[in-house]
C-alpha positions in Angstrom: 6.5 4.9 110.9 6.3 1.8 113.0 9.9 1.5 114.4 10.4 -1.2 116.9 14.0 -0.4 117.7 14.6 2.4 120.2 16.9 5.3 119.2 19.2 6.9 121.8 18.0 10.5 122.1 20.5 13.1 121.0 20.4 14.6 124.5 22.0 11.4 125.7 24.6 11.4 123.0 25.4 15.1 123.9 25.8 13.9 127.5 28.4 11.3 126.5 30.3 14.0 124.5 30.2 16.2 127.6 31.9 13.4 129.5 34.5 13.3 126.7 35.1 17.0 127.2 35.4 16.5 130.9 38.0 13.8 130.5 39.8 15.8 127.9 40.1 18.7 130.4 41.6 16.3 133.0 44.1 15.0 130.5 45.1 18.5 129.4 46.5 19.0 132.9 49.0 16.2 132.4 52.6 16.8 131.4 52.0 14.8 128.2 49.0 13.6 126.2 48.0 10.2 127.6 48.0 7.2 125.2 45.2 4.8 124.4 45.4 1.4 122.6 42.4 -0.5 121.2 43.0 -4.2 120.4 40.4 -5.9 118.3 39.4 -9.5 118.0 36.8 -11.1 115.7 34.6 -9.9 112.9 34.4 -6.7 110.8 31.6 -5.5 113.1 34.1 -5.5 116.0 36.5 -3.6 113.7 33.8 -1.0 113.2 33.0 -0.9 116.9 36.7 -0.3 117.6 36.7 2.7 115.3 34.0 4.2 117.4 36.0 3.5 120.6 39.0 5.2 119.1 36.9 8.1 118.0 35.6 8.6 121.6 39.1 8.2 123.1 40.5 10.7 120.7 37.8 13.1 121.7 38.7 12.6 125.3 42.3 13.8 124.5 44.1 10.5 124.2 46.7 9.9 121.6 45.8 6.7 119.7 48.8 4.3 119.6 49.3 0.9 118.0 50.8 -1.0 121.0 49.8 -1.6 124.6 53.4 -0.7 125.7 53.1 2.3 128.0 49.5 3.0 127.1 47.5 4.7 129.8 44.2 3.2 128.6 44.0 -0.3 127.0 40.7 -1.5 125.5 40.3 -5.1 124.5 37.4 -5.5 122.1 36.5 -9.2 122.1 34.9 -11.9 120.1 33.0 -14.9 121.5 32.3 -16.9 118.4 34.9 -19.6 119.1 36.4 -21.1 122.3 39.9 -20.8 121.0 39.5 -17.0 120.5 38.1 -16.7 124.0 41.1 -18.5 125.6 43.5 -16.4 123.5 41.9 -13.2 124.7 42.0 -14.3 128.3 45.6 -15.3 128.0 46.5 -11.9 126.6 44.5 -10.0 129.2 46.2 -12.0 131.9 49.6 -11.0 130.6 48.6 -7.3 131.0 49.0 -7.6 134.7 52.7 -7.2 134.4 52.4 -3.8 132.7 49.8 -2.7 135.3 52.2 -3.5 138.1 54.8 -1.2 136.5 52.1 1.4 135.9 49.3 1.1 138.6 47.4 4.1 137.2 46.9 2.3 133.9 43.2 1.5 133.0 42.4 -1.8 131.4 39.0 -2.3 129.7 37.4 -5.3 128.2 34.4 -5.0 125.9 32.6 -6.7 123.0 30.9 -10.1 122.9 32.9 -11.9 125.5 31.8 -9.3 128.1 28.2 -10.4 127.7 29.0 -14.0 128.6 28.2 -14.4 132.3 30.9 -17.0 132.9 33.5 -14.7 131.4 32.3 -11.7 133.4 32.4 -13.8 136.5 35.9 -15.0 135.7 37.1 -11.4 135.1 35.6 -10.2 138.3 37.2 -12.9 140.4 40.5 -13.8 138.7 41.5 -10.7 136.6 41.4 -8.0 139.2 43.7 -5.8 137.1 40.8 -5.3 134.6 39.0 -2.0 135.6 36.1 -1.8 133.1 34.0 -4.5 131.5 31.0 -3.7 129.2 28.9 -5.3 126.5 28.4 -4.1 122.9 24.9 -2.8 123.7 26.3 -0.1 125.9 29.3 0.8 123.8 27.8 4.3 123.2 28.1 4.9 127.0 31.9 4.3 127.0 32.8 7.9 128.0 30.4 7.7 131.0 31.8 4.3 132.1 35.4 5.4 131.7 34.7 8.6 133.7 33.4 6.4 136.5 36.6 4.5 136.6 38.7 7.6 136.5 36.9 9.6 139.1 36.0 6.8 141.5 39.0 4.5 140.9 36.8 1.5 141.3 36.0 -1.4 139.0 33.0 -1.0 136.7 31.0 -3.9 135.2 28.1 -3.1 132.8 27.4 -6.6 131.5 23.6 -7.1 132.1 21.0 -8.0 129.5 20.4 -4.5 128.2 18.0 -4.1 125.2 19.9 -2.9 122.1 19.3 0.5 120.6 20.7 2.7 117.8 23.1 5.5 118.7 23.9 8.1 116.1 26.4 10.9 116.3 29.3 9.2 118.0 32.8 10.2 116.9 34.7 7.8 114.6 38.4 7.3 114.2 38.8 5.2 111.0 41.7 2.8 110.5 42.7 3.9 107.0 41.9 6.2 104.1 40.9 3.8 101.4 38.5 1.3 103.0 35.7 2.0 105.4 33.1 0.0 107.3 29.5 1.2 107.7 27.3 -0.6 110.2 23.8 -0.7 108.9 22.3 -2.8 111.6 23.2 -4.7 114.8 22.3 -7.9 116.4 20.7 -11.1 115.0 17.4 -12.9 115.2 18.3 -16.2 113.6 19.5 -18.3 116.6 21.5 -20.9 114.7 22.0 -23.6 117.3 25.8 -23.3 117.2 26.0 -19.5 117.5 26.4 -17.3 120.5 25.9 -14.0 118.6 22.1 -13.4 119.3 22.7 -13.9 123.0 25.6 -11.5 123.2 24.7 -8.8 120.6 20.9 -8.9 121.1 18.1 -8.7 118.6 18.3 -7.1 115.1 18.0 -3.4 115.0 18.4 -1.2 111.9 19.8 2.3 111.4 17.6 4.8 109.5 18.4 4.7 105.8 19.1 8.4 105.6 21.7 8.2 108.4 23.5 5.4 106.6 23.3 7.2 103.2 24.6 10.4 104.8 27.6 8.5 106.3 28.4 6.9 102.9 28.2 10.3 101.2 30.6 11.8 103.7 33.0 8.8 103.2 32.9 9.3 99.4 33.6 13.0 99.8 36.6 12.2 102.0 38.0 10.0 99.3 37.2 6.4 100.5 36.9 4.0 97.6 35.9 0.7 99.1 32.9 0.8 101.5 31.5 -2.3 103.2 28.0 -2.3 104.6 27.9 -4.5 107.8 25.4 -6.5 109.6 25.1 -10.0 111.1 22.5 -10.6 108.4 22.3 -7.6 106.1 19.3 -9.2 104.3 17.1 -8.6 107.3 17.8 -4.9 107.2 14.8 -2.6 107.7 12.3 -5.2 109.1 12.2 -3.3 112.4 11.8 0.2 110.8 8.4 0.0 109.3 9.4 2.2 106.4 9.1 -0.3 103.5 12.9 -0.1 102.8 14.7 -3.4 102.6 18.4 -4.2 102.0 18.2 -4.2 98.2 16.5 -0.8 98.3 19.2 0.6 100.6 22.0 -0.9 98.4 20.5 0.6 95.2 20.2 4.0 96.9 23.8 3.8 98.1 25.0 2.9 94.6 23.3 6.0 93.2 25.5 8.3 95.3 27.9 10.2 92.9 31.5 9.2 93.1 34.1 6.6 92.0 33.8 3.9 94.7 32.8 0.3 95.3 30.1 -1.1 97.7 30.5 -4.4 99.4 28.3 -6.0 102.1 28.4 -8.8 104.6 27.0 -11.1 105.8 24.1 -12.5 103.8 22.0 -15.3 105.3 21.0 -17.6 102.4 17.4 -17.9 103.6 17.0 -14.1 103.1 19.1 -13.6 100.0 16.5 -12.8 97.3 16.4 -12.5 93.6 15.6 -8.8 94.2 19.1 -8.5 95.8 20.7 -10.3 92.9 19.0 -8.0 90.4 20.3 -4.9 92.2 23.8 -6.4 92.3 23.6 -7.1 88.6 22.5 -3.7 87.4 24.4 -1.4 89.8 28.0 -1.0 88.6 29.2 0.3 92.0 28.1 -2.9 93.8 31.1 -5.2 93.7 30.4 -8.6 92.0 31.0 -10.6 95.2 28.9 -12.1 97.9 29.7 -14.0 101.0 26.9 -16.5 101.4 27.6 -19.0 104.3 26.2 -22.4 103.7 27.7 -24.1 106.8 26.8 -27.7 105.7 25.9 -29.4 102.5 23.5 -31.8 104.2 19.8 -30.9 104.8 19.5 -32.8 108.0 22.5 -31.1 109.5 21.2 -27.8 108.3 18.0 -28.4 110.1 19.9 -29.3 113.3 21.7 -26.0 112.9 18.4 -24.2 112.5 19.6 -22.6 109.3 16.1 -22.8 107.7 17.0 -23.7 104.2 17.9 -27.0 102.6 20.8 -28.1 100.4 18.6 -27.8 97.3 17.4 -24.3 98.2 20.9 -23.1 98.7 22.0 -24.5 95.3 18.9 -22.9 93.7 20.0 -19.5 95.2 23.5 -20.0 93.7 22.0 -20.8 90.3 19.8 -17.7 90.4 22.7 -15.5 91.4 25.0 -16.8 88.6 22.2 -16.5 86.0 22.4 -12.8 86.6 26.1 -12.4 87.4 28.0 -15.3 85.7 31.4 -14.2 87.0 30.3 -13.4 90.6 32.9 -14.1 93.2 31.3 -16.4 95.8 32.7 -17.1 99.2 31.3 -18.9 102.1 31.6 -20.4 105.6 31.5 -24.1 106.5 31.5 -26.0 109.7 33.0 -29.5 109.8 32.0 -31.9 112.6 28.8 -30.4 113.8 27.4 -32.6 116.6 25.9 -35.7 115.1 27.3 -35.2 111.6 28.1 -38.6 110.0 30.8 -39.3 107.5 28.1 -39.6 104.8 26.7 -36.2 105.7 30.2 -34.7 105.5 30.5 -36.2 102.0 27.4 -34.1 101.1 29.3 -31.0 102.2 32.3 -32.0 100.1 30.1 -32.6 97.1 28.4 -29.2 97.5 31.8 -27.5 97.4 32.7 -29.4 94.2 29.4 -28.4 92.6 29.4 -24.7 93.6 33.1 -24.2 93.2 33.5 -21.3 95.7 36.3 -18.8 95.1 37.3 -19.1 98.8 36.0 -20.6 102.0 36.3 -19.8 105.7 36.5 -23.3 107.2 36.0 -24.3 110.8 35.9 -27.4 113.0 32.8 -27.1 115.2 33.6 -25.3 118.5 30.9 -25.7 121.2 29.8 -22.5 122.8 28.4 -22.5 126.3 24.8 -21.4 126.3 23.9 -22.5 122.8 21.6 -25.5 122.0 24.2 -27.3 120.0 26.5 -27.5 123.0 24.1 -30.0 124.6 23.9 -32.3 121.6 25.6 -35.7 121.5 28.8 -35.6 119.5 30.1 -39.2 118.8 32.5 -38.4 116.0 36.1 -38.4 117.2 38.4 -35.3 117.0 40.7 -37.3 114.8 38.0 -38.1 112.2 36.8 -34.5 112.3 40.3 -33.3 111.6 40.7 -35.8 108.8 37.5 -34.5 107.2 38.6 -30.9 107.7 41.9 -31.6 105.9 40.1 -33.2 103.0 37.8 -30.2 102.7 40.6 -27.7 102.8 42.6 -29.7 100.3 39.6 -29.8 97.9 38.9 -26.1 98.3 42.5 -25.1 97.8 42.5 -27.0 94.5 39.4 -25.2 93.4 40.7 -21.8 94.5 43.9 -22.3 92.6 42.0 -23.3 89.4 39.8 -20.2 89.9 42.9 -18.0 90.2 44.6 -19.6 87.2 41.6 -18.4 85.1 42.6 -14.8 85.8 46.0 -15.1 84.1 46.1 -13.0 81.0 43.1 -10.9 81.9 43.1 -7.2 82.8 41.4 -6.3 86.0 40.4 -2.8 87.3 41.9 -3.0 90.8 41.9 -0.8 93.8 45.4 -0.3 95.3 44.7 -0.4 99.0 48.0 -0.8 100.7 51.7 -1.4 100.8 53.5 -4.7 101.1 56.8 -5.6 102.7 57.8 -7.5 99.6 60.2 -5.3 97.6 59.4 -7.1 94.4 55.6 -6.5 94.8 55.4 -3.5 97.1 51.7 -2.8 96.5 48.6 -4.8 97.5 45.4 -4.3 95.5 41.9 -5.9 95.1 39.9 -7.0 92.1 36.3 -5.9 92.1 35.5 -9.3 93.4 37.9 -8.8 96.3 40.7 -11.1 95.2 44.1 -10.1 96.5 46.6 -8.9 93.9 50.3 -8.3 94.5 52.1 -5.9 92.1 54.9 -3.3 92.0 54.5 0.4 91.5 54.6 3.9 92.9 53.3 4.0 96.5 51.4 7.1 95.5 49.0 4.7 93.7 47.5 3.7 97.1 43.8 4.7 97.0 43.6 4.7 93.2 41.9 2.4 90.7 44.4 1.0 88.2 44.2 -1.5 85.3 46.3 -4.6 86.2 47.2 -7.5 83.9 47.3 -10.7 85.9 50.5 -12.6 85.1 50.7 -15.3 87.8 48.8 -16.7 90.8 48.9 -18.8 93.9 46.1 -20.5 95.8 45.5 -17.4 97.9 46.6 -14.4 95.7 47.1 -13.1 92.2 50.2 -11.4 90.8 49.9 -8.6 88.3 51.6 -5.8 86.4 50.2 -2.3 86.0 49.0 -1.5 82.5 
């Protein structure tokens, strides 16, 4: 084996669990069990990280609550992908000062991607003195140790340096539900798209061992989870650092061979690494959901080069054709950025025409947001905000038209859907998902949550389907 990613020794994991036990013993002396609240911003990887944080807090003896009101420990797990999200987090963290004044012994922690941005760490140190603990995602596994330092020393702790990433197995997990589950298969990113801060804050790519991942999936299936999503910043790079000859399609096929009635999803796939081998595995494995999120970001090859995406418009379209040749009814979603620095109106028209040619089921659309520390933030950006907003509105209008047409094609069909939650709408009290991940509203017995049911689609909107249980 030629692994290049370090693995945290189990002795170190045992040491962190010993810190959990020590804090649990301290909490047992209190008149009531202390409460902990974890607030999550950003992507599914952050959601998965928060499940680890909740698992560790529960092992420390904290009651996990769903509000910061009267919580003894508050953990804010942050995202740095967009400036608006960063400002929102800082505003919410600032508002916590009032609760801390009422409850001075409260411990406030900020972690995640924002913690790794030096300007954010400096601002927290100087202007948000009610924040007790700040740490980056690479040291999340040391959370019990860091929290213990705050508790025992009553001083502020900052662990925000450039620490090489590693793989930590054996941490406790507190999952958010009983139907869907996230499984991180790798961490970090090596792509360095010029607009993206992720490689700088989450570090280089590092993969978990395939057997550890498969064991986690087996356990989830045994516990009754029906919808399992494999996570990575670029899942198609999985295994390159392991030296075991196991790539992502291999892992996906092995996972699909696990006995049980469940669906596998994954995100995100970088188009440059999405291979026909992956498409073949998706086509022949029934447990792999017929859906892929394949961000194209721009429909113009010059802009794609400026973004350092390492594929052209033509290469992206060829990938889509190869995918649909194998899975004609695949649900295809994507990300797109409008107004990248230097993008012209003509180049935006190329993005609009790509949307019309591919006909995505849904898009996540963004107006370019400069991130300090990325190359794109230094590029000239002559297009006005008003023109960018007008282009954005045109794009959203076109995609909404396509999404509605796609949904109208479901009417009259019967879909095997997973009922995954309850709704506040008394007429359609259940939420479900098609195999391709389309949201379905229907009515039925709440006991159906967690079960696959056949649903006839009778109506739709731009964003959802409406069905009746067969």
